[in-house]
PyMOL Python script that loads the backbone (N, CA, C, O; Angstrom):
from pymol import cmd

cmd.read_pdbstr("""\
ATOM      1  N   MET A   1     -17.479  28.655  15.692  1.00  0.00           N
ATOM      2  CA  MET A   1     -17.576  27.210  15.630  1.00  0.00           C
ATOM      3  C   MET A   1     -17.323  26.648  17.032  1.00  0.00           C
ATOM      4  O   MET A   1     -16.495  27.161  17.785  1.00  0.00           O
ATOM      5  N   ASP A   2     -18.030  25.623  17.349  1.00  0.00           N
ATOM      6  CA  ASP A   2     -17.928  24.994  18.664  1.00  0.00           C
ATOM      7  C   ASP A   2     -16.557  24.331  18.833  1.00  0.00           C
ATOM      8  O   ASP A   2     -16.110  23.616  17.936  1.00  0.00           O
ATOM      9  N   PRO A   3     -15.881  24.556  19.972  1.00  0.00           N
ATOM     10  CA  PRO A   3     -14.555  23.951  20.175  1.00  0.00           C
ATOM     11  C   PRO A   3     -14.573  22.423  20.133  1.00  0.00           C
ATOM     12  O   PRO A   3     -13.586  21.804  19.735  1.00  0.00           O
ATOM     13  N   GLY A   4     -15.676  21.818  20.536  1.00  0.00           N
ATOM     14  CA  GLY A   4     -15.770  20.363  20.482  1.00  0.00           C
ATOM     15  C   GLY A   4     -15.718  19.839  19.060  1.00  0.00           C
ATOM     16  O   GLY A   4     -15.115  18.799  18.792  1.00  0.00           O
ATOM     17  N   ILE A   5     -16.351  20.563  18.152  1.00  0.00           N
ATOM     18  CA  ILE A   5     -16.347  20.158  16.746  1.00  0.00           C
ATOM     19  C   ILE A   5     -14.951  20.321  16.153  1.00  0.00           C
ATOM     20  O   ILE A   5     -14.500  19.484  15.372  1.00  0.00           O
ATOM     21  N   VAL A   6     -14.273  21.399  16.528  1.00  0.00           N
ATOM     22  CA  VAL A   6     -12.919  21.633  16.025  1.00  0.00           C
ATOM     23  C   VAL A   6     -11.988  20.516  16.482  1.00  0.00           C
ATOM     24  O   VAL A   6     -11.198  19.998  15.692  1.00  0.00           O
ATOM     25  N   ILE A   7     -12.080  20.151  17.744  1.00  0.00           N
ATOM     26  CA  ILE A   7     -11.236  19.066  18.263  1.00  0.00           C
ATOM     27  C   ILE A   7     -11.573  17.757  17.560  1.00  0.00           C
ATOM     28  O   ILE A   7     -10.679  16.984  17.215  1.00  0.00           O
ATOM     29  N   LEU A   8     -12.855  17.514  17.349  1.00  0.00           N
ATOM     30  CA  LEU A   8     -13.273  16.298  16.653  1.00  0.00           C
ATOM     31  C   LEU A   8     -12.729  16.267  15.226  1.00  0.00           C
ATOM     32  O   LEU A   8     -12.288  15.220  14.752  1.00  0.00           O
ATOM     33  N   LEU A   9     -12.760  17.406  14.544  1.00  0.00           N
ATOM     34  CA  LEU A   9     -12.223  17.475  13.183  1.00  0.00           C
ATOM     35  C   LEU A   9     -10.712  17.262  13.166  1.00  0.00           C
ATOM     36  O   LEU A   9     -10.191  16.590  12.276  1.00  0.00           O
ATOM     37  N   ILE A  10     -10.017  17.820  14.128  1.00  0.00           N
ATOM     38  CA  ILE A  10      -8.562  17.645  14.190  1.00  0.00           C
ATOM     39  C   ILE A  10      -8.213  16.185  14.457  1.00  0.00           C
ATOM     40  O   ILE A  10      -7.341  15.620  13.796  1.00  0.00           O
ATOM     41  N   VAL A  11      -8.893  15.576  15.424  1.00  0.00           N
ATOM     42  CA  VAL A  11      -8.629  14.170  15.739  1.00  0.00           C
ATOM     43  C   VAL A  11      -8.973  13.284  14.546  1.00  0.00           C
ATOM     44  O   VAL A  11      -8.226  12.364  14.216  1.00  0.00           O
ATOM     45  N   GLY A  12     -10.095  13.560  13.906  1.00  0.00           N
ATOM     46  CA  GLY A  12     -10.471  12.790  12.715  1.00  0.00           C
ATOM     47  C   GLY A  12      -9.472  12.954  11.591  1.00  0.00           C
ATOM     48  O   GLY A  12      -9.167  11.995  10.882  1.00  0.00           O
ATOM     49  N   GLY A  13      -8.959  14.166  11.421  1.00  0.00           N
ATOM     50  CA  GLY A  13      -7.950  14.408  10.390  1.00  0.00           C
ATOM     51  C   GLY A  13      -6.656  13.675  10.663  1.00  0.00           C
ATOM     52  O   GLY A  13      -6.033  13.137   9.748  1.00  0.00           O
ATOM     53  N   VAL A  14      -6.249  13.652  11.927  1.00  0.00           N
ATOM     54  CA  VAL A  14      -5.017  12.939  12.291  1.00  0.00           C
ATOM     55  C   VAL A  14      -5.188  11.436  12.073  1.00  0.00           C
ATOM     56  O   VAL A  14      -4.280  10.769  11.577  1.00  0.00           O
ATOM     57  N   ILE A  15      -6.343  10.913  12.442  1.00  0.00           N
ATOM     58  CA  ILE A  15      -6.606   9.483  12.229  1.00  0.00           C
ATOM     59  C   ILE A  15      -6.629   9.164  10.737  1.00  0.00           C
ATOM     60  O   ILE A  15      -6.051   8.167  10.304  1.00  0.00           O
ATOM     61  N   ALA A  16      -7.295  10.008   9.954  1.00  0.00           N
ATOM     62  CA  ALA A  16      -7.356   9.788   8.508  1.00  0.00           C
ATOM     63  C   ALA A  16      -5.961   9.869   7.888  1.00  0.00           C
ATOM     64  O   ALA A  16      -5.627   9.081   7.003  1.00  0.00           O
ATOM     65  N   LEU A  17      -5.155  10.813   8.348  1.00  0.00           N
ATOM     66  CA  LEU A  17      -3.792  10.932   7.838  1.00  0.00           C
ATOM     67  C   LEU A  17      -2.969   9.690   8.176  1.00  0.00           C
ATOM     68  O   LEU A  17      -2.179   9.223   7.355  1.00  0.00           O
ATOM     69  N   GLY A  18      -3.151   9.163   9.368  1.00  0.00           N
ATOM     70  CA  GLY A  18      -2.453   7.934   9.745  1.00  0.00           C
ATOM     71  C   GLY A  18      -2.860   6.756   8.877  1.00  0.00           C
ATOM     72  O   GLY A  18      -2.022   5.942   8.490  1.00  0.00           O
ATOM     73  N   ILE A  19      -4.144   6.669   8.575  1.00  0.00           N
ATOM     74  CA  ILE A  19      -4.620   5.584   7.713  1.00  0.00           C
ATOM     75  C   ILE A  19      -4.051   5.725   6.306  1.00  0.00           C
ATOM     76  O   ILE A  19      -3.630   4.739   5.702  1.00  0.00           O
ATOM     77  N   VAL A  20      -4.038   6.940   5.787  1.00  0.00           N
ATOM     78  CA  VAL A  20      -3.505   7.169   4.437  1.00  0.00           C
ATOM     79  C   VAL A  20      -2.016   6.846   4.381  1.00  0.00           C
ATOM     80  O   VAL A  20      -1.552   6.218   3.429  1.00  0.00           O
ATOM     81  N   ILE A  21      -1.271   7.267   5.389  1.00  0.00           N
ATOM     82  CA  ILE A  21       0.165   6.967   5.416  1.00  0.00           C
ATOM     83  C   ILE A  21       0.387   5.458   5.518  1.00  0.00           C
ATOM     84  O   ILE A  21       1.272   4.916   4.856  1.00  0.00           O
ATOM     85  N   GLY A  22      -0.406   4.785   6.336  1.00  0.00           N
ATOM     86  CA  GLY A  22      -0.291   3.330   6.452  1.00  0.00           C
ATOM     87  C   GLY A  22      -0.601   2.621   5.145  1.00  0.00           C
ATOM     88  O   GLY A  22       0.087   1.670   4.776  1.00  0.00           O
ATOM     89  N   LEU A  23      -1.628   3.075   4.445  1.00  0.00           N
ATOM     90  CA  LEU A  23      -1.961   2.463   3.156  1.00  0.00           C
ATOM     91  C   LEU A  23      -0.872   2.725   2.119  1.00  0.00           C
ATOM     92  O   LEU A  23      -0.574   1.857   1.298  1.00  0.00           O
ATOM     93  N   CYS A  24      -0.282   3.912   2.152  1.00  0.00           N
ATOM     94  CA  CYS A  24       0.818   4.204   1.225  1.00  0.00           C
ATOM     95  C   CYS A  24       2.033   3.328   1.524  1.00  0.00           C
ATOM     96  O   CYS A  24       2.693   2.841   0.606  1.00  0.00           O
ATOM     97  N   MET A  25       2.325   3.130   2.805  1.00  0.00           N
ATOM     98  CA  MET A  25       3.434   2.242   3.174  1.00  0.00           C
ATOM     99  C   MET A  25       3.156   0.816   2.716  1.00  0.00           C
ATOM    100  O   MET A  25       4.044   0.138   2.199  1.00  0.00           O
ATOM    101  N   ALA A  26       1.926   0.367   2.907  1.00  0.00           N
ATOM    102  CA  ALA A  26       1.567  -0.988   2.495  1.00  0.00           C
ATOM    103  C   ALA A  26       1.642  -1.129   0.979  1.00  0.00           C
ATOM    104  O   ALA A  26       2.130  -2.140   0.473  1.00  0.00           O
ATOM    105  N   ALA A  27       1.166  -0.126   0.254  1.00  0.00           N
ATOM    106  CA  ALA A  27       1.208  -0.185  -1.209  1.00  0.00           C
ATOM    107  C   ALA A  27       2.648  -0.212  -1.706  1.00  0.00           C
ATOM    108  O   ALA A  27       2.975  -0.971  -2.619  1.00  0.00           O
ATOM    109  N   PHE A  28       3.505   0.603  -1.116  1.00  0.00           N
ATOM    110  CA  PHE A  28       4.906   0.621  -1.533  1.00  0.00           C
ATOM    111  C   PHE A  28       5.589  -0.705  -1.207  1.00  0.00           C
ATOM    112  O   PHE A  28       6.343  -1.236  -2.022  1.00  0.00           O
ATOM    113  N   THR A  29       5.326  -1.232  -0.022  1.00  0.00           N
ATOM    114  CA  THR A  29       5.918  -2.510   0.371  1.00  0.00           C
ATOM    115  C   THR A  29       5.466  -3.630  -0.567  1.00  0.00           C
ATOM    116  O   THR A  29       6.278  -4.443  -1.009  1.00  0.00           O
ATOM    117  N   GLY A  30       4.178  -3.665  -0.866  1.00  0.00           N
ATOM    118  CA  GLY A  30       3.657  -4.680  -1.777  1.00  0.00           C
ATOM    119  C   GLY A  30       4.203  -4.530  -3.180  1.00  0.00           C
ATOM    120  O   GLY A  30       4.510  -5.523  -3.839  1.00  0.00           O
ATOM    121  N   ALA A  31       4.328  -3.290  -3.644  1.00  0.00           N
ATOM    122  CA  ALA A  31       4.847  -3.061  -4.993  1.00  0.00           C
ATOM    123  C   ALA A  31       6.305  -3.493  -5.100  1.00  0.00           C
ATOM    124  O   ALA A  31       6.709  -4.082  -6.102  1.00  0.00           O
ATOM    125  N   VAL A  32       7.088  -3.204  -4.076  1.00  0.00           N
ATOM    126  CA  VAL A  32       8.500  -3.611  -4.091  1.00  0.00           C
ATOM    127  C   VAL A  32       8.611  -5.134  -4.055  1.00  0.00           C
ATOM    128  O   VAL A  32       9.424  -5.717  -4.773  1.00  0.00           O
ATOM    129  N   PHE A  33       7.801  -5.771  -3.225  1.00  0.00           N
ATOM    130  CA  PHE A  33       7.828  -7.233  -3.151  1.00  0.00           C
ATOM    131  C   PHE A  33       7.441  -7.851  -4.492  1.00  0.00           C
ATOM    132  O   PHE A  33       8.111  -8.764  -4.974  1.00  0.00           O
ATOM    133  N   LEU A  34       6.361  -7.355  -5.092  1.00  0.00           N
ATOM    134  CA  LEU A  34       5.926  -7.906  -6.374  1.00  0.00           C
ATOM    135  C   LEU A  34       6.916  -7.591  -7.490  1.00  0.00           C
ATOM    136  O   LEU A  34       7.084  -8.390  -8.412  1.00  0.00           O
ATOM    137  N   PHE A  35       7.576  -6.432  -7.415  1.00  0.00           N
ATOM    138  CA  PHE A  35       8.607  -6.108  -8.396  1.00  0.00           C
ATOM    139  C   PHE A  35       9.769  -7.090  -8.278  1.00  0.00           C
ATOM    140  O   PHE A  35      10.299  -7.553  -9.288  1.00  0.00           O
ATOM    141  N   GLY A  36      10.159  -7.404  -7.058  1.00  0.00           N
ATOM    142  CA  GLY A  36      11.232  -8.378  -6.858  1.00  0.00           C
ATOM    143  C   GLY A  36      10.850  -9.749  -7.384  1.00  0.00           C
ATOM    144  O   GLY A  36      11.665 -10.441  -7.994  1.00  0.00           O
ATOM    145  N   PHE A  37       9.601 -10.137  -7.144  1.00  0.00           N
ATOM    146  CA  PHE A  37       9.136 -11.420  -7.661  1.00  0.00           C
ATOM    147  C   PHE A  37       9.133 -11.414  -9.187  1.00  0.00           C
ATOM    148  O   PHE A  37       9.521 -12.401  -9.812  1.00  0.00           O
ATOM    149  N   ALA A  38       8.701 -10.313  -9.785  1.00  0.00           N
ATOM    150  CA  ALA A  38       8.687 -10.214 -11.248  1.00  0.00           C
ATOM    151  C   ALA A  38      10.106 -10.211 -11.800  1.00  0.00           C
ATOM    152  O   ALA A  38      10.360 -10.780 -12.862  1.00  0.00           O
ATOM    153  N   ALA A  39      11.027  -9.579 -11.093  1.00  0.00           N
ATOM    154  CA  ALA A  39      12.412  -9.524 -11.562  1.00  0.00           C
ATOM    155  C   ALA A  39      13.046 -10.910 -11.565  1.00  0.00           C
ATOM    156  O   ALA A  39      13.903 -11.199 -12.400  1.00  0.00           O
ATOM    157  N   GLU A  40      12.631 -11.765 -10.637  1.00  0.00           N
ATOM    158  CA  GLU A  40      13.156 -13.133 -10.622  1.00  0.00           C
ATOM    159  C   GLU A  40      12.732 -13.913 -11.862  1.00  0.00           C
ATOM    160  O   GLU A  40      13.390 -14.882 -12.242  1.00  0.00           O
ATOM    161  N   GLN A  41      11.649 -13.501 -12.485  1.00  0.00           N
ATOM    162  CA  GLN A  41      11.152 -14.206 -13.666  1.00  0.00           C
ATOM    163  C   GLN A  41      11.852 -13.754 -14.946  1.00  0.00           C
ATOM    164  O   GLN A  41      11.664 -14.352 -16.005  1.00  0.00           O
ATOM    165  N   GLY A  42      12.644 -12.717 -14.848  1.00  0.00           N
ATOM    166  CA  GLY A  42      13.375 -12.231 -16.016  1.00  0.00           C
ATOM    167  C   GLY A  42      12.650 -11.087 -16.705  1.00  0.00           C
ATOM    168  O   GLY A  42      11.783 -10.429 -16.130  1.00  0.00           O
ATOM    169  N   PHE A  43      13.035 -10.874 -17.956  1.00  0.00           N
ATOM    170  CA  PHE A  43      12.495  -9.748 -18.715  1.00  0.00           C
ATOM    171  C   PHE A  43      10.983  -9.835 -18.871  1.00  0.00           C
ATOM    172  O   PHE A  43      10.283  -8.832 -18.730  1.00  0.00           O
ATOM    173  N   LEU A  44      10.484 -11.018 -19.158  1.00  0.00           N
ATOM    174  CA  LEU A  44       9.038 -11.161 -19.354  1.00  0.00           C
ATOM    175  C   LEU A  44       8.267 -10.848 -18.074  1.00  0.00           C
ATOM    176  O   LEU A  44       7.178 -10.276 -18.126  1.00  0.00           O
ATOM    177  N   GLY A  45       8.822 -11.218 -16.944  1.00  0.00           N
ATOM    178  CA  GLY A  45       8.176 -10.896 -15.678  1.00  0.00           C
ATOM    179  C   GLY A  45       8.108  -9.402 -15.444  1.00  0.00           C
ATOM    180  O   GLY A  45       7.076  -8.877 -15.026  1.00  0.00           O
ATOM    181  N   LEU A  46       9.212  -8.714 -15.713  1.00  0.00           N
ATOM    182  CA  LEU A  46       9.215  -7.260 -15.553  1.00  0.00           C
ATOM    183  C   LEU A  46       8.291  -6.586 -16.558  1.00  0.00           C
ATOM    184  O   LEU A  46       7.595  -5.627 -16.225  1.00  0.00           O
ATOM    185  N   ALA A  47       8.287  -7.088 -17.783  1.00  0.00           N
ATOM    186  CA  ALA A  47       7.403  -6.515 -18.800  1.00  0.00           C
ATOM    187  C   ALA A  47       5.937  -6.707 -18.411  1.00  0.00           C
ATOM    188  O   ALA A  47       5.121  -5.800 -18.574  1.00  0.00           O
ATOM    189  N   ALA A  48       5.613  -7.879 -17.903  1.00  0.00           N
ATOM    190  CA  ALA A  48       4.233  -8.134 -17.472  1.00  0.00           C
ATOM    191  C   ALA A  48       3.873  -7.267 -16.271  1.00  0.00           C
ATOM    192  O   ALA A  48       2.753  -6.766 -16.179  1.00  0.00           O
ATOM    193  N   TYR A  49       4.817  -7.089 -15.354  1.00  0.00           N
ATOM    194  CA  TYR A  49       4.576  -6.262 -14.167  1.00  0.00           C
ATOM    195  C   TYR A  49       4.274  -4.818 -14.570  1.00  0.00           C
ATOM    196  O   TYR A  49       3.314  -4.216 -14.089  1.00  0.00           O
ATOM    197  N   ILE A  50       5.091  -4.282 -15.444  1.00  0.00           N
ATOM    198  CA  ILE A  50       4.887  -2.898 -15.888  1.00  0.00           C
ATOM    199  C   ILE A  50       3.596  -2.782 -16.698  1.00  0.00           C
ATOM    200  O   ILE A  50       2.858  -1.808 -16.556  1.00  0.00           O
ATOM    201  N   ALA A  51       3.327  -3.771 -17.544  1.00  0.00           N
ATOM    202  CA  ALA A  51       2.089  -3.746 -18.328  1.00  0.00           C
ATOM    203  C   ALA A  51       0.865  -3.807 -17.421  1.00  0.00           C
ATOM    204  O   ALA A  51      -0.139  -3.145 -17.682  1.00  0.00           O
ATOM    205  N   CYS A  52       0.948  -4.591 -16.369  1.00  0.00           N
ATOM    206  CA  CYS A  52      -0.177  -4.655 -15.427  1.00  0.00           C
ATOM    207  C   CYS A  52      -0.389  -3.315 -14.739  1.00  0.00           C
ATOM    208  O   CYS A  52      -1.530  -2.902 -14.530  1.00  0.00           O
ATOM    209  N   TRP A  53       0.692  -2.631 -14.385  1.00  0.00           N
ATOM    210  CA  TRP A  53       0.536  -1.312 -13.777  1.00  0.00           C
ATOM    211  C   TRP A  53      -0.091  -0.328 -14.760  1.00  0.00           C
ATOM    212  O   TRP A  53      -0.889   0.523 -14.367  1.00  0.00           O
ATOM    213  N   VAL A  54       0.268  -0.443 -16.032  1.00  0.00           N
ATOM    214  CA  VAL A  54      -0.265   0.490 -17.029  1.00  0.00           C
ATOM    215  C   VAL A  54      -1.736   0.207 -17.319  1.00  0.00           C
ATOM    216  O   VAL A  54      -2.551   1.130 -17.356  1.00  0.00           O
ATOM    217  N   PHE A  55      -2.076  -1.056 -17.523  1.00  0.00           N
ATOM    218  CA  PHE A  55      -3.422  -1.385 -17.978  1.00  0.00           C
ATOM    219  C   PHE A  55      -4.396  -1.736 -16.856  1.00  0.00           C
ATOM    220  O   PHE A  55      -5.607  -1.601 -17.030  1.00  0.00           O
ATOM    221  N   PHE A  56      -3.889  -2.180 -15.713  1.00  0.00           N
ATOM    222  CA  PHE A  56      -4.755  -2.591 -14.602  1.00  0.00           C
ATOM    223  C   PHE A  56      -4.397  -1.831 -13.328  1.00  0.00           C
ATOM    224  O   PHE A  56      -4.273  -2.426 -12.258  1.00  0.00           O
ATOM    225  N   PHE A  57      -4.233  -0.519 -13.447  1.00  0.00           N
ATOM    226  CA  PHE A  57      -3.758   0.274 -12.316  1.00  0.00           C
ATOM    227  C   PHE A  57      -4.575   0.077 -11.041  1.00  0.00           C
ATOM    228  O   PHE A  57      -3.985  -0.192  -9.995  1.00  0.00           O
ATOM    229  N   PRO A  58      -5.907   0.197 -11.076  1.00  0.00           N
ATOM    230  CA  PRO A  58      -6.651   0.039  -9.815  1.00  0.00           C
ATOM    231  C   PRO A  58      -6.499  -1.354  -9.207  1.00  0.00           C
ATOM    232  O   PRO A  58      -6.398  -1.501  -7.989  1.00  0.00           O
ATOM    233  N   VAL A  59      -6.483  -2.360 -10.056  1.00  0.00           N
ATOM    234  CA  VAL A  59      -6.341  -3.733  -9.567  1.00  0.00           C
ATOM    235  C   VAL A  59      -4.954  -3.935  -8.958  1.00  0.00           C
ATOM    236  O   VAL A  59      -4.825  -4.531  -7.888  1.00  0.00           O
ATOM    237  N   MET A  60      -3.932  -3.447  -9.625  1.00  0.00           N
ATOM    238  CA  MET A  60      -2.569  -3.585  -9.103  1.00  0.00           C
ATOM    239  C   MET A  60      -2.403  -2.822  -7.793  1.00  0.00           C
ATOM    240  O   MET A  60      -1.710  -3.286  -6.887  1.00  0.00           O
ATOM    241  N   LEU A  61      -3.024  -1.674  -7.691  1.00  0.00           N
ATOM    242  CA  LEU A  61      -2.934  -0.903  -6.455  1.00  0.00           C
ATOM    243  C   LEU A  61      -3.572  -1.662  -5.296  1.00  0.00           C
ATOM    244  O   LEU A  61      -3.011  -1.712  -4.201  1.00  0.00           O
ATOM    245  N   ILE A  62      -4.721  -2.242  -5.530  1.00  0.00           N
ATOM    246  CA  ILE A  62      -5.393  -3.020  -4.485  1.00  0.00           C
ATOM    247  C   ILE A  62      -4.572  -4.252  -4.123  1.00  0.00           C
ATOM    248  O   ILE A  62      -4.426  -4.579  -2.945  1.00  0.00           O
ATOM    249  N   ILE A  63      -4.036  -4.935  -5.129  1.00  0.00           N
ATOM    250  CA  ILE A  63      -3.219  -6.121  -4.863  1.00  0.00           C
ATOM    251  C   ILE A  63      -1.972  -5.740  -4.068  1.00  0.00           C
ATOM    252  O   ILE A  63      -1.600  -6.441  -3.127  1.00  0.00           O
ATOM    253  N   CYS A  64      -1.330  -4.644  -4.438  1.00  0.00           N
ATOM    254  CA  CYS A  64      -0.132  -4.205  -3.711  1.00  0.00           C
ATOM    255  C   CYS A  64      -0.460  -3.834  -2.271  1.00  0.00           C
ATOM    256  O   CYS A  64       0.315  -4.130  -1.362  1.00  0.00           O
ATOM    257  N   ILE A  65      -1.592  -3.195  -2.061  1.00  0.00           N
ATOM    258  CA  ILE A  65      -1.986  -2.847  -0.694  1.00  0.00           C
ATOM    259  C   ILE A  65      -2.236  -4.107   0.123  1.00  0.00           C
ATOM    260  O   ILE A  65      -1.803  -4.198   1.272  1.00  0.00           O
ATOM    261  N   ILE A  66      -2.928  -5.074  -0.459  1.00  0.00           N
ATOM    262  CA  ILE A  66      -3.210  -6.318   0.265  1.00  0.00           C
ATOM    263  C   ILE A  66      -1.916  -7.064   0.581  1.00  0.00           C
ATOM    264  O   ILE A  66      -1.708  -7.506   1.711  1.00  0.00           O
ATOM    265  N   VAL A  67      -1.049  -7.202  -0.421  1.00  0.00           N
ATOM    266  CA  VAL A  67       0.228  -7.896  -0.203  1.00  0.00           C
ATOM    267  C   VAL A  67       1.069  -7.139   0.818  1.00  0.00           C
ATOM    268  O   VAL A  67       1.698  -7.748   1.682  1.00  0.00           O
ATOM    269  N   GLY A  68       1.080  -5.823   0.720  1.00  0.00           N
ATOM    270  CA  GLY A  68       1.853  -5.016   1.662  1.00  0.00           C
ATOM    271  C   GLY A  68       1.344  -5.135   3.086  1.00  0.00           C
ATOM    272  O   GLY A  68       2.136  -5.222   4.024  1.00  0.00           O
ATOM    273  N   ILE A  69       0.025  -5.141   3.257  1.00  0.00           N
ATOM    274  CA  ILE A  69      -0.540  -5.297   4.602  1.00  0.00           C
ATOM    275  C   ILE A  69      -0.153  -6.658   5.172  1.00  0.00           C
ATOM    276  O   ILE A  69       0.209  -6.766   6.344  1.00  0.00           O
ATOM    277  N   ILE A  70      -0.230  -7.690   4.345  1.00  0.00           N
ATOM    278  CA  ILE A  70       0.148  -9.028   4.814  1.00  0.00           C
ATOM    279  C   ILE A  70       1.627  -9.064   5.188  1.00  0.00           C
ATOM    280  O   ILE A  70       1.990  -9.595   6.238  1.00  0.00           O
ATOM    281  N   LEU A  71       2.479  -8.503   4.338  1.00  0.00           N
ATOM    282  CA  LEU A  71       3.917  -8.517   4.628  1.00  0.00           C
ATOM    283  C   LEU A  71       4.249  -7.711   5.879  1.00  0.00           C
ATOM    284  O   LEU A  71       5.051  -8.147   6.705  1.00  0.00           O
ATOM    285  N   LEU A  72       3.639  -6.545   6.022  1.00  0.00           N
ATOM    286  CA  LEU A  72       3.903  -5.733   7.208  1.00  0.00           C
ATOM    287  C   LEU A  72       3.372  -6.409   8.465  1.00  0.00           C
ATOM    288  O   LEU A  72       3.994  -6.329   9.524  1.00  0.00           O
ATOM    289  N   TRP A  73       2.233  -7.070   8.356  1.00  0.00           N
ATOM    290  CA  TRP A  73       1.669  -7.766   9.508  1.00  0.00           C
ATOM    291  C   TRP A  73       2.553  -8.944   9.914  1.00  0.00           C
ATOM    292  O   TRP A  73       2.800  -9.165  11.099  1.00  0.00           O
ATOM    293  N   VAL A  74       3.028  -9.699   8.915  1.00  0.00           N
ATOM    294  CA  VAL A  74       3.904 -10.835   9.210  1.00  0.00           C
ATOM    295  C   VAL A  74       5.222 -10.343   9.814  1.00  0.00           C
ATOM    296  O   VAL A  74       5.728 -10.934  10.769  1.00  0.00           O
ATOM    297  N   ALA A  75       5.773  -9.267   9.260  1.00  0.00           N
ATOM    298  CA  ALA A  75       7.028  -8.735   9.790  1.00  0.00           C
ATOM    299  C   ALA A  75       6.843  -8.212  11.214  1.00  0.00           C
ATOM    300  O   ALA A  75       7.743  -8.329  12.046  1.00  0.00           O
ATOM    301  N   HIS A  76       5.698  -7.648  11.485  1.00  0.00           N
ATOM    302  CA  HIS A  76       5.442  -7.105  12.823  1.00  0.00           C
ATOM    303  C   HIS A  76       5.227  -8.212  13.847  1.00  0.00           C
ATOM    304  O   HIS A  76       5.614  -8.069  15.006  1.00  0.00           O
ATOM    305  N   ASN A  77       4.612  -9.311  13.427  1.00  0.00           N
ATOM    306  CA  ASN A  77       4.269 -10.381  14.364  1.00  0.00           C
ATOM    307  C   ASN A  77       5.285 -11.512  14.422  1.00  0.00           C
ATOM    308  O   ASN A  77       5.116 -12.451  15.200  1.00  0.00           O
ATOM    309  N   SER A  78       6.331 -11.442  13.617  1.00  0.00           N
ATOM    310  CA  SER A  78       7.334 -12.510  13.673  1.00  0.00           C
ATOM    311  C   SER A  78       8.298 -12.232  14.824  1.00  0.00           C
ATOM    312  O   SER A  78       8.724 -11.099  15.049  1.00  0.00           O
ATOM    313  N   ASN A  79       8.615 -13.274  15.523  1.00  0.00           N
ATOM    314  CA  ASN A  79       9.517 -13.118  16.679  1.00  0.00           C
ATOM    315  C   ASN A  79      10.833 -13.774  16.394  1.00  0.00           C
ATOM    316  O   ASN A  79      11.729 -13.755  17.238  1.00  0.00           O
TER     317      ASN A  79
END
""", "prot")
cmd.dss("prot")
cmd.show_as("cartoon", "prot")
cmd.util.cbc("prot")
cmd.orient("prot")
């Protein structure tokens, strides 16, 4: 195999791994934030939060990633 291709694959893998780790951090941050917001609403808020994760998993994952990216961006850019 050509060494240039190997280096390209390694660099691409490292970049992809960084993106995946960043998305996981954003999803976790968003999920924790939304869990805290649901907890402020009481039992019904927590029940709705858990039900949304069970029945709307892909939607909740996307929402958590978006909220997490916004929160991480705001935290990074706040002085």
